C-alpha positions in Angstrom: 130.2 164.1 145.2 129.1 162.8 148.5 129.4 159.2 149.6 125.6 158.8 149.9 125.2 159.9 146.3 127.9 157.6 145.1 126.3 154.7 146.9 122.9 155.5 145.4 124.4 155.7 141.9 126.3 152.5 142.3 123.2 150.7 143.6 121.0 152.1 140.7 123.7 151.0 138.2 123.7 147.4 139.5 119.9 147.2 139.4 119.7 148.6 135.9 122.5 146.3 134.7 120.7 143.3 136.2 117.4 144.2 134.4 119.2 144.7 131.1 121.0 141.3 131.5 117.7 139.6 132.4 115.9 141.0 129.3 118.9 140.1 127.0 118.9 136.5 128.4 115.2 136.2 127.8 115.5 137.6 124.3 118.4 135.2 123.4 116.5 132.3 124.8 113.5 133.2 122.7 115.7 133.4 119.6 117.3 130.1 120.3 113.9 128.4 120.7 112.0 130.0 117.8 114.8 130.9 115.5 113.2 134.3 114.9 114.9 137.4 116.2 111.6 139.3 115.9 109.6 136.8 118.0 109.5 139.0 121.1 108.1 142.0 119.3 105.4 140.0 117.4 104.4 137.5 120.2 101.4 139.6 121.5 100.3 140.7 118.1 100.3 137.2 116.6 98.6 135.7 119.7 95.8 138.3 119.6 95.3 138.0 115.9 94.8 134.2 116.2 92.7 134.3 119.4 90.7 137.5 119.5 87.7 137.7 121.7 84.5 137.8 119.7 81.7 140.2 120.8 79.7 137.2 122.0 82.6 135.9 124.1 83.3 139.4 125.6 79.6 139.8 126.5 79.6 136.4 128.3 82.8 137.4 130.1 81.3 140.6 131.4 78.1 138.7 132.5 80.1 136.1 134.4 82.2 138.9 135.9 79.1 140.6 137.1 77.6 137.4 138.5 80.9 136.5 140.3 80.8 140.0 142.0 77.1 140.4 142.8 75.5 136.8 142.8 78.2 134.1 142.8 75.6 131.5 143.8 74.2 131.5 140.3 77.5 130.2 139.0 76.6 126.8 140.6 73.5 126.5 138.4 74.2 123.8 135.9 71.5 125.0 133.5 73.0 128.5 133.5 76.5 127.2 132.8 75.1 124.9 130.1 73.4 127.8 128.4 76.7 129.7 128.3 78.5 126.7 127.0 76.0 126.4 124.1 76.4 130.1 123.3 80.1 130.0 123.1 81.6 129.1 119.7 85.2 127.9 119.0 86.9 129.0 115.8 89.4 126.5 114.4 92.2 127.4 112.0 93.2 125.0 109.3 96.0 125.2 106.7 96.5 122.9 103.8 100.1 122.2 102.8 101.0 125.7 104.0 99.3 127.3 101.0 95.6 127.6 101.8 94.2 128.7 105.2 90.7 128.3 106.5 88.7 129.2 109.5 85.9 127.0 110.7 83.2 128.1 113.2 82.2 125.2 115.5 78.6 124.8 116.7 76.6 122.5 119.0 74.2 121.3 116.3 73.5 117.6 116.3 73.0 115.5 113.1 69.3 114.8 112.7 68.8 111.2 111.6 65.5 109.5 110.8 65.0 106.4 112.9 66.6 103.4 114.5 65.8 99.7 113.8 67.0 96.3 114.8 69.2 94.3 112.4 70.1 91.2 114.4 69.9 90.0 117.9 72.8 92.3 119.0 73.0 94.9 116.3 70.9 98.0 115.4 71.2 100.7 112.7 70.5 104.5 112.5 69.0 105.5 109.2 69.3 108.8 107.4 68.9 110.0 103.8 70.0 112.8 101.5 66.4 113.9 101.0 66.6 115.1 104.7 69.8 117.0 104.2 72.2 114.4 105.5 75.0 112.9 103.5 77.8 110.5 104.3 81.4 111.8 103.8 82.2 108.6 101.8 80.0 109.9 99.0 81.7 113.3 98.7 85.4 112.8 99.1 87.3 112.5 95.8 89.4 109.5 96.9 86.2 107.3 96.9 84.5 108.9 93.9 85.6 106.3 91.5 84.0 103.4 93.4 80.8 105.2 94.2 79.5 105.5 90.7 76.2 107.4 90.5 76.1 107.7 94.3 79.1 110.1 94.3 78.2 113.8 94.9 79.9 117.1 94.7 79.1 119.8 97.2 79.7 123.6 96.7 81.7 125.7 99.1 78.7 126.2 101.3 78.2 122.4 101.6 75.1 122.5 99.4 74.0 119.8 97.0 71.9 121.1 94.1 71.2 124.2 96.2 70.2 122.2 99.3 72.3 122.6 102.5 73.8 119.3 103.6 75.0 118.1 107.0 77.9 115.6 106.7 78.4 112.4 108.6 82.1 112.1 109.2 84.0 108.9 109.8 82.4 106.8 112.6 85.4 104.7 113.3 85.5 105.4 117.0 82.0 106.6 117.5 79.6 105.2 120.1 76.0 105.7 121.1 73.8 104.9 124.1 71.0 102.3 124.0 68.7 102.4 127.0 66.1 99.7 127.6 62.8 100.6 129.2 63.2 100.5 133.0 66.8 99.4 132.5 70.4 100.7 132.6 72.0 102.4 129.6 74.2 100.3 127.4 77.1 101.7 125.3 77.0 100.4 121.8 79.9 100.7 119.3 80.0 101.4 115.6 80.4 98.4 113.4 83.2 99.1 110.9 82.5 99.8 107.2 78.7 99.9 107.6 78.0 103.6 107.5 77.5 104.0 103.7 76.8 101.2 101.2 75.1 101.4 97.7 73.7 104.9 98.4 72.3 104.0 101.8 73.3 105.6 105.0 72.7 103.0 107.7 75.6 102.8 110.2 75.3 99.8 112.5 76.0 99.7 116.2 76.6 96.6 118.2 76.0 95.7 121.8 79.0 94.6 124.0 80.1 91.1 123.4 77.8 88.5 124.9 74.8 90.8 125.2 71.7 90.7 123.1 68.5 92.6 122.7 65.5 91.2 124.7 62.5 90.5 122.7 59.5 92.6 123.5 61.5 95.3 125.3 61.3 98.9 124.1 64.7 100.6 123.6 65.8 104.2 123.1 68.9 105.2 121.2 70.7 108.5 122.0 74.0 110.1 121.4 76.0 113.2 121.9 76.6 113.7 118.2 73.2 112.9 116.6 69.5 112.9 117.5 66.7 110.8 115.9 63.3 111.8 114.8 62.2 108.3 115.9 64.6 107.1 118.5 62.6 104.1 119.9 62.0 100.5 118.8 60.7 97.3 120.3 63.1 94.4 120.0 62.1 91.2 118.4 63.6 87.7 118.3 66.1 87.0 115.5 67.3 83.6 114.4 71.1 83.4 114.6 73.0 83.1 111.3 74.4 79.5 111.1 76.9 78.0 108.6 75.8 75.0 106.6 79.1 74.3 105.0 82.6 75.7 104.3 84.7 74.7 101.4 88.1 75.8 100.1 88.0 76.9 96.5 91.7 77.7 96.1 94.6 78.9 98.2 93.0 82.3 98.7 89.3 81.7 98.5 86.9 80.1 101.0 83.3 79.3 100.0 80.9 79.6 103.0 77.3 78.5 102.7 74.8 79.7 105.3 71.5 78.1 106.2 68.5 79.9 104.8 66.5 82.0 107.2 62.8 82.0 106.1 62.1 85.5 107.5 65.1 87.1 105.8 65.3 88.1 102.1 68.2 89.6 100.3 69.0 90.9 96.8 72.1 91.7 94.8 72.3 94.9 92.7 74.7 95.6 89.9 76.6 98.9 90.8 76.1 100.1 87.2 72.4 99.8 87.4 
């Protein structure tokens, strides 16, 4: 055996041994992190099964690839990019206590509400109804059913109520909307807690930033990235502020507050059982 052949054999052995040791180290590291000795073999299979490309996604990929090669200038067109964004759909996976698994297709549909109206000098409300296929989540979750009485509802697996498809208003705890005065700058309004569903009504309130009020006679438009309104405009009017006439302690835990009567405002109380 010549010296040249021995050197070649020795070099090949060192390279092969290095590769084997590298693969072994990567495998042992994977086992140490995941605790599954089959993790390497199943990594690609699991990843692809959870995140496959849909036919729609693959078509968009091919179109973008073609544009990038033949007409890259079009990729700067915001309208084109927005159309692709609206076409794409994300699939979310959900498991419940490790026993039930679900897949949910997202979409870009906005909730369609009826109209907006002024409530006070700094507060507005967006109105919707079941008759139009909109229902608040508070009326359909079992945890609230006992206190909702006749207003509670049960949807089927396709989110239908008595055969009618329903769109669901989720919790609005951190939601915001945009109120734009005519010939003015947009104002971000915030949801007022615990106002989105009461006594069968669906009228979530939104309030202007502290210190700001609606200007009487000005036309306002309400918009949002999660809902749209059939009638999204209103003309603000002057509202008398609510003033306190008296406050009296009833006991250690109760305070009786009496407000001055506002002639233009009427209210009524309804027994939940009737």
